[in-house]
ROSEMAR-699067 format. One line per 3 residues: number of its first residue (from 0); for each residue z, x, y of N, C-alpha, C. Coordinates in steps of 0.02 Angstrom, whole numbers, plus 50000, padded with zeros to 5 digits. Example, Ala and Ser with C-alpha at 12.3 -4.5 7.8 and 13.67 -1.06 7.14 Angstrom:
0> 50390,50660,49716,50390,50615,49775,50390,50660,49835 | 50354,50642,49888,50357,50684,49947,50394,50645,50002
END
This chain:
0> 46144,47858,47793,46106,47841,47734,46066,47902,47710 | 46060,47909,47644,46023,47964,47615,45950,47964,47637 | 45925,48023,47658,45856,48029,47681,45807,48011,47625
3> 45824,48029,47564,45781,48015,47506,45771,47940,47497 | 45823,47902,47508,45819,47829,47501,45771,47800,47553 | 45775,47825,47615,45731,47802,47669,45658,47817,47652
6> 45645,47878,47628,45577,47898,47610,45550,47852,47554 | 45592,47838,47505,45572,47794,47450,45554,47725,47474 | 45593,47699,47522,45579,47632,47549,45512,47631,47585
9> 45501,47680,47629,45437,47684,47665,45379,47691,47616 | 45387,47733,47566,45335,47746,47517,45317,47682,47479 | 45368,47645,47458,45355,47584,47420,45320,47531,47463
12> 45340,47527,47527,45309,47478,47571,45235,47494,47581 | 45220,47557,47596,45150,47577,47606,45109,47566,47543 | 45136,47584,47486,45100,47576,47423,45085,47503,47409
15> 45133,47459,47421,45123,47388,47409,45072,47358,47458 | 45074,47379,47521,45027,47353,47571,44956,47375,47554 | 44947,47439,47538,44881,47464,47520,44854,47431,47457
18> 44899,47420,47409,44878,47388,47346,44855,47317,47359 | 44893,47279,47399,44873,47211,47415,44808,47210,47455 | 44798,47261,47498,44737,47266,47537,44676,47274,47492
21> 44683,47317,47442,44627,47327,47395,44614,47265,47353 | 44666,47228,47338,44659,47169,47295,44626,47111,47331 | 44642,47102,47394,44622,47040,47428,44576,47049,47488
24> 44573,47108,47518,44530,47119,47576,44459,47132,47552 | 44412,47090,47573,44343,47095,47551,44301,47132,47603 | 44247,47163,47580,44200,47195,47626,44220,47263,47651
27> 44270,47295,47620,44290,47361,47643,44246,47416,47615 | 44208,47401,47564,44161,47450,47536,44190,47488,47478 | 44144,47514,47436,44164,47550,47376,44199,47616,47392
30> 44177,47650,47445,44208,47715,47462,44282,47705,47481 | 44296,47655,47522,44365,47641,47541,44406,47623,47480 | 44379,47580,47437,44416,47557,47378,44433,47615,47333
33> 44384,47658,47320,44396,47714,47274,44444,47765,47304 | 44435,47781,47368,44478,47831,47401,44550,47807,47406 | 44559,47746,47430,44627,47720,47436,44658,47708,47367
36> 44618,47687,47319,44643,47679,47251,44670,47744,47223 | 44633,47799,47236,44656,47865,47214,44720,47884,47251 | 44722,47867,47316,44783,47881,47355,44843,47843,47328
39> 44833,47781,47308,44888,47742,47280,44912,47774,47215 | 44865,47801,47176,44884,47836,47115,44930,47895,47129 | 44914,47933,47182,44956,47990,47201,45025,47965,47224
42> 45026,47912,47264,45090,47884,47288,45131,47858,47229 | 45097,47830,47179,45134,47804,47121,45167,47860,47082 | 45132,47916,47075,45161,47974,47040,45223,47998,47078
45> 45219,48002,47145,45276,48022,47185,45333,47972,47177 | 45316,47908,47176,45366,47855,47166,45403,47863,47100 | 45366,47877,47047,45398,47886,46981,45444,47947,46981
48> 45420,48002,47010,45461,48063,47012,45526,48052,47051 | 45522,48017,47108,45581,48004,47148,45630,47957,47113 | 45605,47915,47069,45648,47865,47036,45668,47884,46965
51> 45653,47945,46944,45672,47966,46876,45747,47961,46864 | 45790,47983,46911,45862,47976,46899,45883,47903,46889 | 45855,47858,46928,45872,47787,46921,45850,47760,46854
54> 45789,47779,46832,45763,47756,46767,45806,47782,46710 | 45827,47845,46715,45872,47873,46664,45938,47835,46660 | 45963,47817,46720,46025,47778,46722,46017,47710,46690
57> 45960,47677,46701,45947,47612,46669,45944,47619,46593 | 45911,47673,46570,45907,47684,46497,45977,47691,46467 | 46020,47730,46500,46087,47740,46475,46126,47675,46473
60> 46120,47635,46526,46157,47572,46529,46134,47524,46475 | 46067,47519,46466,46041,47474,46416,46059,47497,46346 | 46057,47563,46335,46073,47590,46269,46147,47580,46252
63> 46190,47582,46302,46262,47572,46289,46278,47500,46271 | 46234,47454,46288,46245,47383,46272,46289,47347,46321 | 46307,47380,46375,46352,47349,46424,46315,47327,46487
66> 46249,47334,46487,46210,47317,46547,46198,47242,46552 | 46189,47219,46613,46173,47148,46625,46099,47135,46613 | 46082,47071,46609,46013,47052,46596,45966,47078,46650
69> 45991,47080,46713,45949,47103,46768,45927,47175,46758 | 45972,47217,46733,45953,47287,46722,45903,47293,46665 | 45910,47252,46614,45863,47253,46558,45793,47233,46582
72> 45791,47180,46622,45726,47156,46649,45695,47209,46694 | 45737,47241,46735,45713,47294,46780,45683,47351,46741 | 45716,47371,46687,45691,47426,46646,45625,47407,46613
75> 45620,47346,46588,45558,47323,46556,45501,47323,46607 | 45515,47299,46667,45464,47298,46720,45441,47369,46739 | 45490,47415,46743,45474,47484,46760,45430,47516,46706
78> 45445,47503,46643,45405,47531,46588,45335,47501,46589 | 45331,47435,46600,45266,47401,46601,45222,47428,46658 | 45253,47439,46716,45215,47464,46773,45193,47536,46761
81> 45237,47576,46730,45220,47646,46715,45163,47651,46665 | 45156,47601,46622,45101,47601,46573,45037,47573,46603 | 45043,47517,46639,44984,47482,46664,44950,47516,46723
84> 44990,47544,46769,44960,47574,46829,44914,47633,46813 | 44933,47679,46768,44885,47733,46751,44820,47706,46720 | 44824,47652,46682,44763,47623,46653,44718,47596,46708
87> 44749,47563,46758,44711,47538,46815,44676,47595,46851 | 44712,47650,46862,44684,47707,46898,44628,47740,46858 | 44638,47749,46792,44588,47781,46750,44525,47739,46744
90> 44532,47673,46733,44473,47630,46728,44436,47628,46794 | 44473,47629,46850,44441,47631,46915,44401,47695,46925 | 44429,47751,46902,44394,47815,46907,44331,47816,46864
93> 44335,47785,46805,44276,47783,46760,44220,47740,46788 | 44238,47692,46831,44187,47649,46862,44164,47675,46930 | 44195,47729,46954,44181,47754,47021,44107,47772,47030
96> 44082,47757,47089,44012,47773,47105,44006,47809,47172 | 44060,47812,47210,44056,47842,47277,44085,47912,47279 | 44146,47921,47254,44178,47987,47256,44150,48033,47203
99> 44139,48007,47143,44112,48046,47087,44085,47996,47036 | 44047,48023,46988,44018,47981,46936,44038,48009,46868 | 44068,47967,46827,44090,47988,46760,44050,47948,46709
102> 44016,47983,46665,43977,47950,46612,44021,47947,46549 | 44062,47895,46545,44110,47889,46490,44079,47859,46427 | 44024,47824,46434,43993,47790,46377,44027,47724,46360
105> 44079,47706,46397,44115,47643,46385,44080,47588,46423 | 44079,47528,46394,44047,47471,46426,44076,47460,46495 | 44031,47454,46546,44054,47441,46614,44092,47375,46618
108> 44068,47325,46583,44101,47259,46585,44171,47263,46557 | 44180,47302,46503,44247,47310,46473,44293,47345,46522 | 44269,47399,46554,44309,47435,46603,44328,47389,46661
111> 44281,47349,46684,44294,47304,46740,44346,47252,46722 | 44340,47222,46662,44387,47171,46641,44458,47199,46635 | 44464,47257,46603,44530,47288,46595,44559,47306,46663
114> 44518,47336,46706,44540,47355,46774,44562,47295,46814 | 44524,47241,46811,44538,47181,46850,44601,47146,46826 | 44607,47138,46760,44665,47102,46733,44730,47140,46745
117> 44730,47205,46730,44790,47245,46739,44808,47255,46812 | 44758,47251,46856,44773,47255,46928,44818,47197,46950 | 44802,47138,46925,44843,47079,46941,44911,47083,46906
120> 44912,47110,46846,44975,47119,46810,45021,47165,46850 | 44994,47221,46874,45033,47269,46913,45058,47237,46978 | 45015,47198,47010,45036,47165,47072,45093,47117,47058
123> 45088,47079,47004,45142,47033,46985,45208,47070,46972 | 45204,47127,46938,45264,47167,46924,45295,47191,46989 | 45253,47214,47035,45278,47239,47100,45314,47183,47138
126> 45285,47124,47138,45316,47068,47174,45383,47050,47142 | 45385,47046,47076,45448,47031,47041,45500,47085,47055 | 45478,47147,47054,45523,47203,47068,45552,47197,47139
129> 45508,47178,47186,45530,47170,47255,45581,47113,47262 | 45568,47058,47229,45614,47000,47233,45682,47016,47202 | 45680,47054,47147,45743,47071,47113,45786,47119,47154
132> 45753,47158,47198,45790,47206,47239,45794,47182,47312 | 45781,47118,47323,45781,47092,47392,45848,47103,47427 | 45903,47088,47392,45969,47095,47422,45984,47167,47441
135> 45965,47213,47396,45975,47284,47409,45934,47307,47469 | 45871,47284,47473,45826,47304,47527,45851,47278,47594 | 45877,47217,47595,45904,47190,47657,45962,47232,47682
138> 46005,47254,47636,46061,47297,47654,46038,47364,47681 | 45984,47392,47650,45957,47456,47673,45930,47449,47744 | 45892,47396,47757,45862,47388,47824,45916,47377,47877
141> 45972,47346,47859,46026,47336,47907,46058,47403,47926 | 46057,47450,47879,46088,47515,47891,46041,47565,47925 | 45977,47550,47927,45928,47598,47954,45943,47617,48027
144> 45959,47569,48071,45971,47589,48141,46027,47640,48150 | 46075,47640,48104,46132,47685,48111,46123,47749,48070 | 46064,47760,48044,46053,47818,48000,46048,47883,48039
147> 46029,47879,48103,46029,47938,48146,45981,47992,48124 | 46008,48052,48110,45968,48111,48093,45927,48101,48031 | 45956,48070,47980,45920,48058,47918,45859,48015,47929
150> 45866,47964,47971,45810,47920,47986,45754,47958,48021 | 45772,47998,48071,45721,48036,48107,45686,48085,48062 | 45723,48119,48020,45693,48167,47974,45646,48133,47924
153> 45667,48075,47898,45625,48039,47850,45561,48015,47883 | 45567,47989,47944,45508,47964,47981,45460,48021,47995 | 45486,48079,48014,45443,48137,48028,45405,48159,47965
156> 45441,48162,47909,45409,48182,47847,45355,48131,47827 | 45372,48068,47833,45325,48016,47814,45264,48016,47860 | 45275,48026,47924,45220,48027,47973,45174,48086,47959
159> 45203,48144,47941,45162,48202,47924,45118,48189,47863 | 45148,48156,47813,45109,48138,47753,45054,48089,47769 | 45069,48039,47811,45019,47990,47830,44962,48022,47869
162> 44979,48068,47914,44927,48103,47953,44882,48145,47908 | 44913,48178,47859,44874,48218,47811,44826,48173,47772 | 44850,48113,47753,44808,48066,47717,44749,48042,47759
165> 44761,48029,47823,44707,48007,47868,44655,48062,47877 | 44678,48124,47885,44632,48181,47893,44590,48190,47830 | 44622,48184,47772,44585,48192,47709,44533,48138,47700
168> 44553,48075,47715,44506,48020,47709,44447,48028,47756 | 44461,48048,47818,44407,48058,47868,44360,48114,47846 | 44388,48167,47819,44347,48223,47796,44300,48201,47739
171> 44328,48163,47692,44287,48139,47636,44233,48092,47661 | 44250,48049,47709,44201,48002,47736,44144,48038,47771 | 44160,48090,47811,44109,48128,47846,44065,48165,47796
174> 44096,48195,47745,44057,48231,47695,44010,48185,47657 | 44035,48125,47639,43993,48077,47603,43935,48054,47647 | 43949,48040,47711,43897,48018,47756,43843,48071,47764
177> 43863,48134,47764,43816,48189,47771,43772,48195,47709 | 43803,48192,47650,43765,48201,47588,43721,48140,47573 | 43742,48081,47596,43703,48020,47583,43636,48021,47619
180> 43630,48064,47670,43567,48067,47707,43510,48094,47663 | 43529,48127,47608,43478,48155,47563,43446,48103,47519 | 43476,48043,47516,43450,47991,47473,43396,47951,47509
183> 43338,47949,47482,43283,47914,47513,43289,47839,47504 | 43262,47802,47552,43264,47729,47549,43195,47698,47539 | 43145,47740,47522,43078,47713,47510,43076,47670,47449
186> 43040,47616,47451,43035,47570,47395,42972,47584,47354 | 42976,47571,47290,42919,47581,47246,42872,47522,47251 | 42808,47535,47257,42758,47482,47260,42716,47486,47196
189> 42722,47439,47150,42689,47444,47085,42613,47440,47089 | 42585,47407,47139,42513,47408,47148,42498,47398,47222 | 42436,47380,47239,42419,47375,47309,42450,47313,47342
192> 42479,47269,47302,42518,47214,47331,42588,47239,47346 | 42612,47231,47406,42678,47255,47424,42731,47210,47394 | 42773,47239,47351,42826,47201,47319,42892,47229,47344
195> 42932,47187,47375,42996,47210,47401,43050,47196,47351 | 43067,47245,47311,43122,47238,47263,43186,47262,47296 | 43234,47218,47306,43294,47236,47343,43331,47295,47312
198> 43350,47341,47356,43394,47397,47338,43367,47441,47282 | 43302,47447,47275,43275,47492,47225,43225,47538,47258 | 43219,47599,47232,43174,47648,47261,43133,47679,47206
201> 43082,47716,47226,43036,47744,47177,43070,47798,47135 | 43053,47798,47070,43082,47846,47025,43043,47911,47028 | 43077,47968,47034,43042,48031,47038,43000,48043,46977
204> 42943,48077,46987,42899,48095,46932,42872,48035,46895 | 42865,47978,46931,42838,47919,46899,42766,47931,46879 | 42745,47896,46826,42677,47905,46801,42625,47884,46852
207> 42645,47841,46899,42599,47818,46951,42579,47876,46996 | 42625,47924,47005,42613,47979,47051,42590,48043,47017 | 42568,48039,46955,42546,48098,46919,42485,48130,46954
210> 42484,48195,46956,42428,48230,46987,42369,48232,46939 | 42309,48239,46966,42248,48242,46925,42212,48307,46942 | 42171,48333,46895,42135,48395,46908,42090,48388,46968
213> 42078,48446,47002,42037,48446,47063,41965,48426,47050 | 41940,48439,46988,41870,48425,46975,41856,48353,46955 | 41907,48311,46960,41899,48241,46944,41910,48200,47007
216> 41874,48146,47012,41882,48102,47070,41908,48035,47047 | 41950,48006,47088,41979,47941,47072,41943,47888,47111 | 41921,47838,47077,41887,47781,47110,41928,47719,47097
219> 41945,47684,47149,41984,47623,47141,41939,47566,47120 | 41962,47528,47073,41924,47472,47048,41940,47411,47090 | 41889,47374,47108,41900,47314,47148,41911,47254,47103
222> 41904,47265,47038,41914,47210,46992,41988,47196,46983 | 42003,47136,46961,42072,47117,46950,42100,47155,46891 | 42156,47189,46901,42187,47228,46848,42239,47187,46812
225> 42254,47206,46750,42304,47171,46711,42373,47188,46740 | 42413,47137,46756,42479,47151,46784,42524,47185,46734 | 42571,47226,46756,42616,47260,46710,42665,47209,46679
228> 42691,47227,46622,42743,47186,46591,42807,47196,46631 | 42855,47151,46621,42918,47157,46657,42954,47222,46638 | 42945,47243,46575,42976,47306,46554,42945,47366,46590
231> 42878,47365,46596,42844,47419,46631,42864,47420,46705 | 42870,47361,46733,42889,47355,46804,42959,47384,46816 | 43007,47364,46773,43075,47388,46782,43082,47462,46767
234> 43040,47488,46721,43046,47559,46703,43027,47605,46761 | 42991,47579,46810,42971,47619,46867,43017,47610,46927 | 43071,47573,46917,43119,47562,46970,43185,47593,46951
237> 43222,47617,46999,43286,47649,46985,43342,47617,47026 | 43402,47622,47000,43462,47595,47032,43483,47641,47089 | 43504,47612,47144,43529,47650,47201,43605,47644,47208
240> 43638,47619,47156,43711,47612,47159,43747,47678,47163 | 43717,47731,47137,43747,47797,47141,43691,47849,47136 | 43709,47912,47129,43658,47965,47128,43632,47979,47058
243> 43655,47944,47008,43629,47956,46941,43558,47928,46934 | 43540,47878,46974,43473,47850,46975,43449,47828,46906 | 43486,47785,46876,43467,47758,46810,43407,47711,46818
246> 43367,47706,46766,43311,47660,46766,43338,47589,46764 | 43306,47544,46801,43327,47473,46800,43309,47439,46735 | 43271,47474,46692,43257,47446,46626,43319,47450,46583
249> 43361,47500,46595,43423,47508,46558,43480,47526,46606 | 43501,47479,46649,43555,47493,46696,43620,47504,46660 | 43663,47548,46688,43726,47565,46654,43787,47547,46696
252> 43779,47506,46746,43836,47484,46785,43822,47414,46814 | 43873,47384,46842,43865,47317,46870,43815,47313,46927 | 43816,47364,46970,43768,47365,47026,43697,47368,47000
255> 43686,47410,46948,43620,47416,46919,43596,47351,46888 | 43642,47316,46855,43624,47252,46824,43604,47200,46877 | 43640,47200,46933,43623,47153,46987,43555,47170,47017
258> 43542,47235,47026,43478,47255,47054,43421,47239,47005 | 43434,47247,46940,43383,47231,46890,43366,47156,46892 | 43416,47114,46901,43404,47042,46904,43362,47024,46966
261> 43378,47056,47022,43339,47043,47083,43267,47068,47076 | 43259,47125,47042,43192,47152,47031,43152,47106,46986 | 43184,47076,46936,43150,47029,46891,43126,46968,46931
264> 43168,46944,46977,43149,46887,47018,43086,46904,47059 | 43085,46964,47087,43027,46986,47126,42965,46991,47081 | 42975,47015,47020,42919,47022,46974,42888,46954,46959
267> 42929,46905,46943,42902,46839,46925,42872,46804,46986 | 42900,46816,47046,42871,46787,47106,42802,46817,47120 | 42793,46881,47103,42731,46915,47118,42677,46902,47066
270> 42696,46907,47002,42645,46905,46948,42641,46839,46912 | 42692,46797,46917,42691,46733,46882,42674,46675,46928 | 42664,46691,46992,42651,46638,47040,42579,46613,47038
END
């Protein structure tokens, strides 16, 4: 059996397994999702390059008018996947918060909806593609034990690629863990009452921490002070979803919006009680 065919089969299996893992496995974390998602994008590009001859052949058959319905459907699915998958990858990159941060100016909710819907569309296309080629795949797997040298060579190449991927992922994880130590976890306290606002920390250069001239003395008033408005409260809190540290008064991502809602709950529990 051709070594290229064996590599393509292994590649498609790994890509499908990783894709399903990202879709349905919960609690793996944003770093894993973004890193593996980027890896799937690279595997998809390799997949397209390896299958260019087959796609050209489908185009010729469909154009000649002598192709069967199965080939027409296969071509349509291939085109749809080639269009939808890059959109999934790009929208995922625009929402990324762990590997890098891109300020696209596009609504986070819009990016999330497009990313989520097309992710399921791509998964459906992959499953249909797999079912349509089930008979071919069964024949390939039956021939694998007798492939001999080609099989060994393909496995070695694939194993080398997988090892390189593991090393790259580990390196990125170590680097991220090292750089994340620079992010402080101290929480902002709006007054002498300790308010625990989940996942928010003090904003640098806040007006609360402004320095005063040496010739002036600060005396704390024991009288009841006017509580801050919810806008003032949120303006002094920042999102910890990424390193951009946006104000919770104007969050620009889903994590920031969730943190802002939790901060509002803390505000009303503290000042409206």
